[in-house]
C-alpha positions in Angstrom: -64.2 185.5 78.8 -65.0 183.3 76.0 -63.1 185.4 73.6 -59.7 185.0 76.1 -60.1 181.4 76.1 -60.5 181.2 72.2 -57.3 183.5 71.8 -55.4 181.4 74.0 -56.1 178.2 72.2 -55.4 179.8 69.0 -51.9 181.3 70.2 -51.1 177.6 71.5 -51.9 176.0 67.9 -49.9 178.8 66.2 -46.9 178.4 68.3 -47.0 174.5 67.8 -47.4 174.8 64.0 -44.5 177.5 63.9 -42.4 175.2 66.2 -43.1 172.2 63.7 -42.0 174.2 60.6 -38.9 175.4 62.4 -37.6 171.8 63.6 -38.5 170.2 59.9 -36.7 172.9 58.2 -33.5 172.0 60.0 -33.6 168.2 59.3 -31.0 167.0 57.2 -32.0 165.5 53.7 -31.3 161.7 53.7 -29.8 160.4 50.2 -29.3 157.1 49.1 -25.9 155.3 48.7 -25.0 154.6 45.0 -22.5 152.5 43.1 -21.3 151.9 39.6 -19.6 148.9 38.4 -17.4 149.0 35.3 -16.0 146.5 33.1 -12.7 147.9 32.2 -13.9 151.6 31.2 -17.6 150.6 30.1 -20.5 151.2 32.7 -22.4 147.9 33.2 -24.3 148.9 36.1 -25.1 152.1 38.0 -27.6 151.8 41.1 -29.0 153.3 44.0 -29.0 151.0 46.9 -32.7 150.7 47.5 -33.8 149.8 44.1 -35.1 146.1 43.3 -32.6 143.5 43.6 -33.9 141.9 40.3 -32.3 144.6 38.3 -28.8 143.9 39.8 -27.5 141.2 37.5 -23.9 141.5 36.3 -23.6 139.3 33.0 -19.9 138.4 32.7 -20.5 136.2 29.7 -19.0 138.7 27.0 -15.7 139.5 29.5 -12.3 137.8 29.1 -9.8 136.9 31.6 -7.8 140.1 31.3 -10.7 142.4 32.0 -11.1 144.3 35.3 -14.2 144.6 37.2 -14.2 148.1 38.7 -16.5 149.2 41.5 -17.2 152.8 42.8 -19.4 152.9 46.1 -20.5 156.3 47.1 -22.0 156.7 50.7 -24.6 159.4 51.2 -23.5 160.4 54.4 -19.8 161.3 53.4 -20.6 161.9 49.8 -17.6 159.6 49.2 -15.9 156.6 49.6 -16.1 154.3 52.9 -13.2 153.4 54.9 -12.2 149.7 55.5 -13.6 148.8 52.2 -14.4 145.1 51.4 -15.8 143.4 48.3 -17.2 139.7 49.4 -18.5 136.8 47.0 -21.0 134.9 48.8 -23.4 132.1 47.7 -27.0 131.5 48.0 -26.6 130.4 51.6 -24.4 133.6 52.8 -21.1 131.7 52.8 -18.2 133.6 52.1 -16.3 132.2 49.0 -13.8 135.1 48.4 -13.0 138.7 50.1 -11.0 141.3 48.8 -9.9 144.2 51.2 -9.3 147.6 49.8 -7.1 150.7 50.9 -9.1 153.9 52.0 -9.8 156.0 49.0 -7.8 159.1 48.8 -8.5 162.0 46.5 -11.1 161.3 44.0 -10.4 157.7 43.0 -12.9 155.4 44.7 -12.3 152.7 42.6 -12.0 149.0 43.9 -10.7 146.7 41.1 -11.1 142.9 40.8 -9.8 140.7 38.1 -12.4 139.0 36.1 -10.3 136.0 35.8 -10.7 135.4 39.5 -14.5 135.9 39.2 -14.9 133.6 36.4 -12.8 130.9 38.4 -15.0 131.5 41.3 -18.1 131.0 39.2 -16.7 127.9 37.5 -15.7 126.2 40.8 -19.1 127.0 42.3 -21.3 126.2 39.2 -24.0 124.6 41.3 -24.4 127.8 43.5 -26.1 131.3 42.9 -23.2 133.7 43.6 -23.5 137.5 44.4 -21.1 140.5 44.8 -21.4 142.4 48.3 -19.8 145.3 49.7 -18.9 146.1 53.2 -17.0 149.1 54.9 -16.9 150.8 58.4 -19.8 153.2 57.4 -21.8 150.0 56.1 -20.9 147.1 58.5 -24.1 145.2 57.3 -23.2 143.8 54.0 -25.0 145.3 50.8 -25.6 143.0 47.9 -24.4 144.7 44.8 -25.2 142.3 42.0 -25.8 138.8 41.2 -23.0 137.3 39.1 -24.2 135.4 35.7 -22.4 133.7 33.1 -24.4 131.9 30.4 
């Protein structure tokens, strides 16, 4: 009698463990969104979204007004660019100062380009505020801070 009870308990535990292994083997692996920021063709910042914010400082002091800031944002769930993409400049209070909208990416070109001249003008006109660069899309409706903007 005791042997039968032990075998049934062992069988139930073994079945539960097997089901757990099967369930967890089919779950998707979640990655991280990543982005790259280029000043013209030079990579100046490459980041995974969940890295510390203190590392996300974009120095524009060595750029000139003819330069282009290019941003590539790659979503982990689509392995590509988002749709209805926007880059927004906000001050430390979250007030939007400038909003750029970009067409949906086609092919391998994920680039969102912004004139450094516009950024420098925004920084100059808001010298008493801390400005930051944010990204939003249909896939990421809550904006994600990409970098703080700094000019010495």
